[in-house]
C-alpha positions in Angstrom: 11.6 15.9 -0.1 7.8 15.9 -1.3 9.2 11.9 -3.3 11.5 10.9 -0.6 8.4 11.6 2.5 6.5 9.3 -0.2 8.0 6.4 1.1 6.6 6.7 4.6 3.2 5.7 3.2 5.0 3.5 0.8 6.0 1.7 4.2 3.4 2.4 7.0 0.4 1.6 3.9 1.9 -0.6 0.9 4.5 -2.5 3.3 3.0 -3.0 7.1 -1.0 -3.4 6.3 -1.6 -3.8 2.3 0.9 -6.6 1.6 0.0 -8.9 4.8 -3.4 -9.6 2.2 -0.8 -11.1 -0.6 0.7 -13.4 1.9 -1.9 -14.5 4.5 -2.8 -17.3 2.0 0.4 -18.7 2.3 0.3 -18.5 5.8 -3.3 -19.4 6.0 -2.5 -22.5 4.1 0.4 -23.4 6.8 -0.8 -22.4 9.9 -4.4 -24.0 9.3 -6.2 -19.9 10.2 -9.8 -19.4 9.3 -10.6 -16.5 7.3 -12.1 -15.2 10.7 -8.4 -15.8 11.7 -7.5 -13.9 9.3 -9.7 -11.0 9.5 -8.6 -11.2 13.0 -4.9 -10.3 12.3 -6.6 -7.5 10.4 -8.4 -6.6 13.1 -5.5 -6.5 15.5 -3.5 -4.4 12.7 -6.1 -2.3 13.3 -6.1 -1.5 17.6 -2.6 -0.9 16.7 -3.3 1.9 14.7 -6.0 3.1 16.7 -3.6 3.1 19.5 -1.0 5.1 17.8 -3.5 7.9 16.5 -4.5 8.3 20.0 -0.8 9.0 21.1 0.5 10.8 18.3 0.5 14.2 19.4 1.8 13.1 22.8 4.1 11.5 20.4 4.7 14.9 18.6 5.3 17.1 21.4 7.8 14.5 22.8 10.3 14.4 20.5 8.8 16.5 17.4 7.3 15.7 14.3 10.4 14.4 12.1 11.2 12.1 14.8 8.2 11.0 14.9 7.7 10.2 11.2 11.3 8.6 11.6 10.7 6.3 14.8 7.2 4.5 13.7 9.5 4.1 10.1 12.4 2.3 12.4 9.4 0.2 14.2 7.7 -0.6 11.2 10.8 -2.1 9.9 11.5 -4.0 13.2 7.6 -5.3 13.0 8.1 -7.0 9.6 11.3 -8.8 10.1 10.3 -10.2 13.5 7.4 -11.4 11.8 9.3 -14.0 9.5 10.4 -15.5 13.1 7.2 -16.7 14.4 4.4 -19.1 13.6 2.5 -18.1 16.8 -0.8 -16.7 16.2 -0.4 -14.8 19.8 2.5 -13.4 18.7 1.6 -12.5 15.3 -1.6 -10.6 16.6 1.3 -8.8 18.4 3.4 -8.1 15.4 0.7 -7.0 13.5 -0.6 -4.6 16.5 2.5 -3.2 16.2 3.3 -2.6 12.7 -0.5 -0.4 13.3 0.7 1.2 16.1 4.1 2.5 14.1 1.9 3.2 11.0 0.5 5.8 12.5 2.8 7.5 13.6 4.4 7.6 10.4 0.9 8.6 8.8 0.1 11.2 11.1 3.5 12.8 10.9 4.2 12.4 7.2 0.6 13.9 6.4 1.5 17.2 9.3 4.4 17.2 7.1 2.7 16.9 3.9 0.3 19.6 4.6 3.1 22.0 5.0 4.7 21.6 2.5 5.3 24.9 0.2 4.2 22.3 -2.9 0.5 21.7 -2.7 0.3 19.0 -4.7 2.6 17.1 -1.8 -0.2 16.2 0.4 -1.4 13.5 -2.5 1.8 12.6 -3.8 2.6 11.3 -0.1 -0.7 9.1 -0.4 0.2 7.9 -3.8 3.4 6.5 -2.1 1.8 3.8 -0.5 0.8 2.9 -4.6 4.4 1.9 -4.8 4.3 -0.2 -1.7 1.6 -1.8 -3.0 2.8 -2.2 -6.8 5.5 -3.6 -5.5 4.7 -6.1 -3.0 1.7 -6.9 -5.5 4.9 -7.7 -8.4 7.1 -9.7 -6.2 5.3 -11.8 -3.3 2.2 -13.9 -5.2 5.0 -15.3 -7.7 7.7 -15.8 -4.8 4.8 -17.8 -3.1 2.6 -19.3 -5.7 3.1 -23.2 -4.9 5.9 -22.4 -1.9 3.5 -21.2 0.7 6.2 -22.3 3.3 7.7 -19.2 2.1 6.0 -16.4 3.7 8.8 -15.7 6.0 10.6 -15.1 3.4 7.8 -12.4 2.1 7.8 -10.7 5.2 11.8 -10.4 4.9 11.8 -8.9 2.2 9.0 -6.8 2.7 11.3 -5.5 6.0 14.6 -4.8 3.5 12.0 -3.2 1.4 11.6 -0.9 4.7 15.0 -0.5 5.8 15.6 1.3 2.2 12.7 3.4 2.2 13.6 5.0 6.0 17.6 5.4 5.6 15.8 7.2 2.0 13.0 9.0 3.2 14.8 10.1 6.8 16.0 13.1 6.0 12.9 14.6 4.0 11.5 15.6 7.5 14.8 17.2 9.0 13.8 20.6 8.9 9.8 20.4 10.2 9.4 23.0 12.9 7.8 22.0 16.0 4.0 21.7 16.5 1.9 23.6 19.2 0.5 21.9 22.3 -3.1 22.5 20.8 -6.1 20.3 21.3 -9.2 19.7 19.3 -12.7 18.4 18.5 -14.3 17.8 15.6 -17.2 19.9 16.1 -18.8 20.1 12.7 -16.6 18.1 11.1 -18.1 15.1 12.9 -20.6 14.0 9.4 -16.7 13.9 7.9 -15.2 11.7 10.7 -18.0 9.0 10.6 -17.5 8.9 6.7 -14.0 8.2 7.5 -15.0 5.4 10.0 -17.4 3.8 7.6 -13.9 4.0 5.0 -12.1 2.4 7.1 -13.9 0.0 7.8 -14.7 -0.7 4.1 -11.7 -0.5 2.4 -9.8 -2.7 4.2 -11.6 -5.4 4.2 -11.6 -5.2 0.6 -7.4 -5.1 0.4 -7.4 -8.1 3.1 -9.9 -10.6 1.6 -9.4 -9.8 -2.3 -6.6 -12.4 -2.4 -8.4 -15.0 -0.4 -11.7 -13.8 -3.4 -9.6 -14.7 -6.7 -7.7 -17.8 -4.8 -11.6 -19.2 -4.5 -12.0 -18.0 -8.0 -9.2 -20.2 -8.6 -7.3 -17.3 -10.3 -3.2 -18.3 -10.8 0.0 -16.6 -8.9 0.2 -14.7 -12.3 -3.3 -13.4 -12.7 -2.8 -12.2 -8.8 0.4 -10.1 -9.1 -1.2 -8.6 -12.2 -4.7 -7.7 -10.1 -2.1 -6.4 -7.1 0.6 -4.5 -9.7 -2.4 -2.7 -11.3 -4.0 -1.7 -8.2 -0.8 -0.2 -7.2 0.1 1.5 -10.3 -3.2 3.1 -10.8 -2.6 4.2 -7.1 0.8 5.6 -8.0 -0.7 7.3 -11.2 -3.6 8.7 -9.5 -2.6 12.3 -7.7 -3.0 14.0 -11.0 -6.2 13.4 -11.3 -7.8 14.0 -7.9 -5.6 17.2 -7.4 -8.4 19.8 -8.8 -11.2 18.1 -7.6 -9.5 18.3 -4.4 -8.4 21.8 -4.4 -11.7 23.2 -5.9 -14.8 20.9 -5.3 -16.3 22.3 -1.9 -18.0 20.9 1.2 -16.8 16.7 1.1 -17.7 15.9 -2.3 -14.4 14.6 -3.3 -14.4 12.1 -0.7 -18.2 11.4 -1.2 -17.5 10.8 -4.8 -14.5 8.7 -3.7 -16.9 6.4 -1.6 -18.9 6.0 -4.2 -16.5 4.6 -6.7 -15.3 2.5 -3.9 -18.3 0.6 -4.1 -18.6 0.3 -7.7 -15.3 -1.5 -7.3 -16.5 -3.8 -4.8 -19.6 -5.3 -6.4 -18.1 -5.4 -9.9 -16.0 -8.6 -9.0 -19.5 -10.3 -8.0 -21.3 -9.0 -11.1 -18.6 -11.0 -13.2 -14.7 -12.6 -12.1 -14.0 -10.8 -15.9 -13.5 -7.4 -14.0 -11.3 -7.8 -11.4 -8.7 -6.1 -12.9 -11.4 -3.4 -13.6 -12.3 -3.4 -9.9 -8.6 -3.2 -8.3 -7.6 -0.2 -10.6 -10.9 1.9 -9.4 -10.1 1.3 -6.1 -5.8 1.7 -6.8 -7.2 5.3 -8.9 -9.5 5.9 -5.0 -8.4 4.3 -2.3 -5.6 6.4 -1.0 -7.0 9.9 -2.1 -9.9 9.0 0.5 -7.2 10.1 3.5 -5.7 12.8 1.0 -9.4 14.2 1.2 -9.7 14.8 4.1 -6.3 16.0 4.8 -7.1 18.5 2.4 -10.3 19.4 3.8 -8.8 20.7 6.8 -6.6 22.3 5.3 -8.8 24.7 3.8 -11.1 25.1 7.1 -8.7 24.5 10.0 -6.1 26.7 11.4 -2.5 25.6 10.7 -1.4 25.2 14.3 -4.6 22.7 14.8 -3.7 20.4 11.9 -1.6 17.5 13.7 -4.6 17.6 16.4 -7.4 17.6 13.8 -5.8 15.0 11.7 -5.1 12.7 14.8 -8.8 12.7 16.0 -9.5 11.7 12.5 -7.3 9.2 12.6 -8.3 7.5 15.4 -11.6 7.5 14.0 -10.9 5.9 11.0 -8.5 3.7 13.0 -11.4 2.4 14.8 -13.1 1.7 11.2 -10.4 -0.4 10.2 -10.6 -2.2 13.3 -14.3 -3.0 14.0 -14.4 -4.0 9.9 -12.3 -7.0 9.0 -13.2 -9.5 12.0 -16.6 -9.9 11.1 -16.5 -9.7 7.1 -14.2 -12.9 7.9 -16.6 -14.6 9.9 -19.1 -13.6 7.0 -16.6 -14.8 4.1 -16.2 -18.1 6.4 -20.0 -18.7 5.8 -21.1 -17.5 2.4 -17.8 -17.6 0.5 -15.0 -14.5 0.3 -17.1 -12.9 -2.4 -19.7 -11.6 1.0 -16.2 -9.6 2.2 -16.6 -7.1 -1.3 -20.5 -7.4 -0.3 -19.4 -6.4 3.2 -17.3 -3.2 1.3 -19.9 -2.2 -0.9 -22.3 -1.7 1.7 -19.8 0.5 4.6 -18.5 2.5 1.8 -21.9 3.2 0.5 -23.5 4.6 3.7 -19.8 6.4 3.7 -20.6 8.4 0.9 -24.3 9.0 1.4 -22.7 10.8 5.2 -20.1 12.8 3.1 -22.3 14.0 1.0 -24.3 15.7 4.1 -21.2 17.7 5.0 -22.8 20.8 2.9 -21.5 24.5 2.1 -23.5 25.1 5.6 -21.2 22.8 7.4 -18.3 24.3 6.3 -16.2 26.1 9.2 -14.3 29.4 8.4 -10.9 30.1 8.5 -10.0 31.1 12.1 -13.3 29.0 13.3 -11.6 26.1 15.9 -13.0 22.4 15.8 
């Protein structure tokens, strides 16, 4: 069940969000977008994700966790298919927002299902599923679009087809989830974790949005772009065993701080030497999906189970706010200073997040029976 459930994150994150960074250079060439326009599209996706995170608790109360997951998968598939049908920047903004909104429903509902699973590795396997989406996208799309930027609608149709298959396969993976009680939650002492999550959200999405633009600016071939993204996706898929023990045994938010520190290193490496791009992508793959996993694991350890959906939803709102704020100014900087400036933006934000996460000490830890 946990592997079929992981197809939810493959769609919500791998196809509906991260694959945009692979298709957007072709769209930019065909549609005449600036890097600021590229960032605005990602910001629109973040706005949709933010709205979805805000309403997910209400949707879960109305539909249940399983139906919320399934509904989000269907809407994600439709949004991906519709993206292939228009060159209007306004409609693209709306579709990016719709994909973000649906992705938040899938992400939060799937996280709750995985957290309740009797196998404690289900949570990190669920997040690792996005690596499959990244690997498949990275292997296929750069080669499809190489020298054929007019094929960008085909790329979106392929993503929609993959999403449809994942929706069908994962449909029954959430069928036996018990109803979620109507619980309101406040972050309370978890606010430093939430703030670090904001900074991570604002930083990592910039790396994924502008990585291909940076590689193109450095005259990388389509094959090199494909290798870079495929490596990142494969690294994300094999990363869960590396982080199972730290997430289970490290105190406080130390796993989150360590993951964000590694993201800083990954963002800076290409700026030091172009030859380190593959190393950078590998580090990002090993870390970026495990930041949400570390937050979910922290919630599972410190918050009573009836509050998990509400607390995870609240933290996801903070995360989504970061994703919304980060891309557009990064795109503006990239237009002025070059695509490498976006990677510097990622490094600065993740460094700040690592410091904040490290500040969440044992003295701030919540007891099992406390509320947030």
